[in-house]
C-alpha positions as CSV (number, residue, x, y, z in Angstrom):
1,M,56.7,23.2,14.8
2,P,55.1,26.5,15.7
3,L,52.7,26.5,18.6
4,I,49.1,27.0,17.6
5,V,47.5,29.6,19.9
6,D,43.8,28.8,20.1
7,P,41.2,31.4,20.4
8,P,38.8,31.3,23.4
9,P,36.4,28.3,23.0
10,I,32.9,28.9,21.9
11,E,30.4,26.9,23.9
12,P,27.6,25.1,22.0
13,L,24.9,27.7,21.2
14,F,21.3,26.7,21.2
15,L,19.1,29.7,20.5
16,S,15.7,28.2,21.3
17,P,14.9,28.7,25.0
18,G,15.3,25.3,26.7
19,D,16.5,23.6,23.5
20,V,19.9,22.3,24.7
21,W,21.7,19.5,22.9
22,R,24.4,17.5,24.6
23,P,26.4,14.6,23.1
24,G,24.3,11.5,23.7
25,D,20.9,13.2,23.9
26,I,18.1,11.3,22.4
27,W,16.9,12.2,19.0
28,P,14.5,15.2,18.7
29,P,10.9,14.5,19.7
30,V,9.6,15.5,16.3
31,L,10.6,12.0,15.1
32,A,8.9,10.2,18.0
33,G,6.8,7.4,16.6
34,Q,8.3,7.5,13.1
35,N,10.1,4.2,13.4
36,S,11.6,4.3,10.0
37,L,13.5,7.5,10.8
38,A,14.1,7.2,14.5
39,N,17.6,5.9,13.9
40,V,18.5,8.4,11.1
41,A,20.3,11.7,11.4
42,V,20.8,14.5,8.9
43,V,23.9,16.6,9.5
44,T,25.2,19.7,7.8
45,C,27.9,22.3,8.4
46,H,28.5,26.0,7.7
47,F,31.8,27.9,7.4
48,N,32.2,31.2,5.6
49,P,35.7,32.6,6.2
50,C,35.4,35.2,3.4
51,A,32.1,36.5,4.8
52,Y,30.2,36.1,1.6
53,R,26.4,36.9,1.6
54,A,25.2,34.1,-0.7
55,P,26.1,31.1,1.5
56,V,24.2,32.7,4.4
57,R,21.1,33.2,2.3
58,N,21.4,29.6,1.0
59,L,21.8,28.2,4.5
60,Q,18.6,30.0,5.6
61,R,16.7,28.6,2.6
62,F,18.0,25.1,3.2
63,L,17.0,25.1,6.8
64,Q,13.6,26.6,6.0
65,R,13.0,23.8,3.5
66,M,14.1,21.1,5.9
67,E,11.8,22.5,8.6
68,Q,9.0,22.7,6.1
69,D,9.5,19.0,5.4
70,A,9.7,18.2,9.1
71,L,13.3,16.9,8.8
72,P,15.4,17.9,11.8
73,V,19.0,18.8,11.1
74,W,22.1,18.7,13.3
75,M,24.4,21.5,12.3
76,I,28.0,22.6,13.1
77,E,29.3,26.0,12.3
78,L,32.9,27.0,12.2
79,V,33.7,30.6,13.0
80,V,37.0,31.9,11.6
81,S,36.6,35.5,12.5
82,G,33.8,37.8,13.5
83,E,30.4,36.7,14.7
84,A,28.5,33.4,14.2
85,E,26.0,33.4,11.3
86,T,23.5,30.9,12.5
87,T,19.9,32.0,13.1
88,P,17.6,31.4,16.1
89,G,15.9,28.1,16.5
90,Q,18.8,25.9,15.1
91,R,20.5,23.1,16.9
92,V,24.0,24.3,16.4
93,R,27.4,23.2,17.6
94,Q,29.9,26.1,17.2
95,V,33.7,25.7,16.9
96,R,36.6,27.9,15.9
97,S,39.6,27.8,13.7
98,Q,42.0,30.6,12.7
99,S,42.9,29.0,9.4
100,V,41.2,29.6,6.0
101,L,40.9,26.2,4.3
102,W,38.3,23.7,3.4
103,H,36.8,22.6,6.7
104,K,33.6,20.7,5.6
105,E,34.5,17.1,6.2
106,R,36.4,17.8,9.4
107,L,33.4,19.6,10.8
108,L,31.1,16.7,9.7
109,N,33.4,14.1,11.3
110,R,33.4,16.2,14.5
111,L,29.6,16.3,14.5
112,I,28.9,12.7,13.5
113,E,31.1,11.5,16.4
114,E,28.7,13.3,18.8
115,L,25.4,12.0,17.5
116,P,23.4,9.9,19.9
117,P,24.3,6.2,19.9
118,S,20.9,5.3,18.7
119,I,21.7,6.7,15.3
120,E,22.5,4.0,12.8
121,K,22.3,5.9,9.5
122,V,23.7,9.3,8.8
123,F,23.1,11.6,5.8
124,W,25.4,14.6,5.4
125,V,23.9,17.3,3.2
126,D,25.4,20.5,1.8
127,A,23.6,23.5,3.3
128,D,22.8,25.0,-0.2
129,L,20.4,22.3,-1.4
130,L,16.7,22.0,-1.9
131,F,15.1,18.5,-2.3
132,D,12.1,18.3,-4.6
133,D,10.6,15.4,-2.7
134,A,10.2,15.5,1.1
135,T,10.3,11.7,1.2
136,W,14.0,11.5,0.2
137,L,15.2,10.8,3.7
138,M,12.8,7.9,4.3
139,R,13.6,6.4,0.9
140,G,17.3,7.0,1.3
141,A,17.3,5.4,4.7
142,A,15.6,2.3,3.3
143,A,18.2,2.2,0.5
144,L,21.0,1.9,3.2
145,D,19.5,-1.5,4.1
146,E,20.8,-2.7,0.7
147,F,23.8,-0.4,0.1
148,P,26.5,0.7,2.5
149,V,26.5,4.2,1.0
150,V,23.7,6.1,-0.9
151,Q,23.5,9.3,-2.8
152,P,19.9,10.5,-2.1
153,F,19.1,11.9,-5.5
154,R,19.3,10.9,-9.2
155,E,19.5,14.3,-10.8
156,A,21.1,17.5,-9.6
157,I,20.4,21.0,-11.0
158,H,22.7,23.9,-10.6
159,L,20.5,26.9,-10.3
160,A,21.7,30.2,-11.7
161,C,21.7,33.4,-9.8
162,D,18.4,34.6,-11.3
163,A,16.7,31.2,-11.4
164,G,13.8,30.3,-9.1
165,E,14.2,27.2,-7.0
166,S,11.7,25.3,-9.2
167,D,13.4,26.3,-12.5
168,D,14.0,23.1,-14.4
169,D,14.9,24.6,-17.8
170,T,18.2,22.7,-18.0
171,T,18.7,23.5,-21.7
172,S,19.2,27.2,-21.0
173,N,21.9,29.1,-19.2
174,K,19.6,29.3,-16.1
175,A,20.5,25.8,-14.9
176,R,22.8,22.9,-15.5
177,A,21.9,19.3,-14.8
178,M,24.1,16.5,-13.4
179,V,23.4,13.0,-12.3
180,S,24.2,10.8,-9.2
181,I,27.3,8.6,-9.2
182,A,25.2,5.5,-8.9
183,H,23.0,6.5,-11.9
184,A,26.1,7.2,-14.0
185,R,27.7,3.9,-13.1
186,R,24.5,2.1,-14.3
187,S,23.7,4.1,-17.4
188,H,27.0,5.3,-18.7
189,P,29.9,3.4,-16.9
190,A,32.5,5.0,-19.1
191,R,31.5,8.4,-17.9
192,S,31.1,7.6,-14.2
193,E,34.3,9.3,-13.4
194,D,33.4,12.4,-15.5
195,F,32.8,14.5,-12.4
196,G,31.5,17.4,-14.5
197,W,28.5,15.2,-15.3
198,A,28.3,12.7,-12.4
199,H,28.4,14.7,-9.2
200,P,30.5,13.3,-6.5
201,G,29.0,15.3,-3.7
202,F,26.0,17.4,-2.6
203,A,24.4,14.8,-0.3
204,W,25.4,11.3,0.9
205,G,24.2,8.8,3.4
206,A,26.1,5.9,5.0
207,R,25.7,3.3,7.7
208,R,26.9,4.8,11.0
209,E,29.3,1.8,11.5
210,I,31.2,2.7,8.4
211,L,31.6,6.3,9.4
212,A,32.7,5.2,12.9
213,R,35.4,3.0,11.4
214,H,36.8,5.4,8.8
215,G,35.2,8.9,9.1
216,L,35.1,11.1,6.0
217,Y,38.4,12.0,4.3
218,D,39.0,15.5,5.6
219,R,42.5,16.5,4.7
220,H,42.3,18.1,1.2
221,P,42.5,21.8,2.1
222,L,40.9,23.1,-1.0
223,G,37.7,21.0,-1.3
224,S,38.0,17.8,-3.3
225,N,37.3,15.5,-0.4
226,D,33.9,14.3,-1.8
227,T,35.6,13.3,-5.1
228,L,38.3,11.5,-3.2
229,M,35.6,9.7,-1.2
230,V,33.9,8.4,-4.5
231,L,37.3,7.3,-5.9
232,A,37.8,5.4,-2.6
233,M,34.4,3.8,-2.9
234,T,35.3,2.4,-6.3
235,G,39.0,1.7,-5.7
236,S,40.0,4.1,-8.5
237,W,43.6,4.8,-7.3
238,G,44.7,5.4,-10.9
239,H,42.5,8.4,-11.4
240,P,44.6,11.5,-12.4
241,L,43.5,13.4,-9.3
242,V,45.2,10.8,-7.1
243,A,48.0,9.9,-9.4
244,H,49.2,13.5,-9.5
245,F,49.1,14.1,-5.8
246,P,52.3,15.1,-4.0
247,V,53.9,12.0,-2.4
248,G,52.8,12.9,1.1
249,M,49.3,13.7,0.1
250,R,48.9,10.5,-1.8
251,R,50.3,8.4,1.1
252,D,47.9,10.1,3.5
253,Y,44.9,9.6,1.2
254,L,45.6,5.9,0.5
255,K,46.0,5.1,4.1
256,W,42.4,6.2,4.6
257,A,41.0,5.1,1.2
258,E,42.1,1.5,1.0
259,P,40.3,0.3,4.2
260,F,37.3,2.4,3.2
261,Y,37.1,0.6,-0.1
262,D,37.1,-2.7,1.7
263,D,33.8,-1.7,3.3
264,V,32.2,-0.3,0.2
265,R,33.6,-2.1,-2.9
266,G,31.6,-0.1,-5.4
267,R,28.2,-0.9,-3.8
268,I,26.8,2.6,-4.2
269,G,23.1,3.3,-4.2
270,D,20.9,6.2,-5.1
271,I,17.2,7.0,-5.1
272,S,14.9,8.7,-7.6
273,G,14.5,12.5,-7.2
274,I,15.9,15.9,-8.0
275,V,18.0,18.1,-5.8
276,R,18.6,21.8,-6.6
277,H,21.8,23.5,-5.9
278,L,21.4,27.1,-4.9
279,W,23.8,29.6,-6.6
280,H,26.8,31.0,-4.7
281,G,29.1,32.4,-7.4
282,S,30.2,31.2,-10.8
283,L,31.3,27.6,-11.1
284,R,34.2,28.8,-13.3
285,K,35.6,30.6,-10.3
286,R,35.9,27.2,-8.4
287,A,39.1,26.7,-10.6
288,Y,39.2,23.0,-9.9
289,A,42.4,22.4,-12.0
290,V,44.1,25.4,-10.4
291,R,43.5,24.2,-6.9
292,E,45.2,20.9,-7.5
293,Q,48.1,22.7,-9.0
294,I,48.4,24.7,-5.7
295,L,49.0,21.4,-3.8
296,R,51.6,20.2,-6.2
297,E,53.5,23.5,-6.3
298,H,53.8,23.5,-2.5
299,N,54.3,19.7,-2.2
300,F,51.4,19.5,0.3
301,D,51.7,16.8,3.0
302,P,48.7,16.8,5.4
303,A,50.8,15.1,8.2
304,A,53.3,18.0,8.1
305,E,51.0,21.0,7.3
306,L,47.8,20.4,9.4
307,I,47.2,20.1,13.1
308,K,44.0,19.9,15.2
309,N,43.2,22.7,17.6
310,I,41.2,22.4,20.9
311,H,38.0,22.2,18.9
312,E,39.3,19.3,16.9
313,C,39.4,21.5,13.8
314,W,42.3,22.0,11.4
315,E,44.8,24.7,11.7
316,W,47.9,25.3,9.6
317,T,51.1,24.3,11.4
318,T,52.7,27.4,9.9
319,P,49.9,29.9,9.6
320,D,51.7,32.3,7.3
321,S,53.4,29.7,5.0
322,P,53.2,30.2,1.2
323,L,50.8,27.3,1.0
324,A,48.5,28.8,3.6
325,R,48.5,32.2,1.8
326,A,47.8,30.5,-1.5
327,V,44.8,28.6,-0.1
328,K,43.4,31.8,1.4
329,T,43.8,33.6,-1.9
330,Y,42.0,30.8,-3.7
331,F,38.9,31.2,-1.5
332,Q,39.0,34.9,-1.8
333,E,39.0,34.6,-5.6
334,R,36.0,32.4,-5.6
335,R,33.9,35.6,-5.2
336,E,30.8,33.8,-4.3
337,D,28.6,37.0,-4.4
338,Q,29.5,37.8,-8.0
339,R,28.1,36.4,-11.2
């Protein structure tokens, strides 16, 4: 197995003077006195290996909205090359990897592990979302008293490049609406695994104890980990996505998914509300079917292909393998700054 040579470590960067976060620090003072949220954390991540402009703009808008709604965010950024893209005033944990692949869930797992022990409920939110209702976190946290996992919205709107953030004309080509998994399971059970209509990701919350036991599944290198998490919540091992995995990938996934299912068993909550997904390239260029074919063509096995570096982030065990090159090409061809 080739030796991974790690780049120099990046120390945690906290750009507000005197605003230093260390693992175990108490929750930010802004939540003092808000008993309903004192044990709740919102986490997000940012990685942009192809140096697209749209994700950076979206990150800034997301953080501005969260600040406007007085909802503090813990954030982790992965730097693949070049300089960090975070902006002053953020609480940011910075790490490095030399490998271009889907890092989201690995980063979130890394960050969640370091949250203060007082945190009992965790919401992980994509950094390109705008929530219509600032009470979503309070209501989502309350829902976690009933459900082990909660998707904190009921409707999601994909905004087009030229759409304003309040654009709700979902019948035009300016936006496309989707629903939460829980809403789909209640209203149209037969379509609940139609992930072009019922969105498996964007934002989720879970009890900290569940995440401590299992973590998020983080070993799909092209970005289907949120779908795999939903299939694990419902025990849907026969779904084509799982059934067509290479043997090593399927074995690795089920080792995580089966005990995760035991803790959830289809008990998935949601709350009323709309979340708007900021544009970063055409959805067609995500090429969801193509990316699964890449794994099959290269017989992907996470146990053989991935290794953690000193930052606890994934690296390819063989950085210049045909699989690593194919994954890098996939992300380059997403062209997230082009319509």
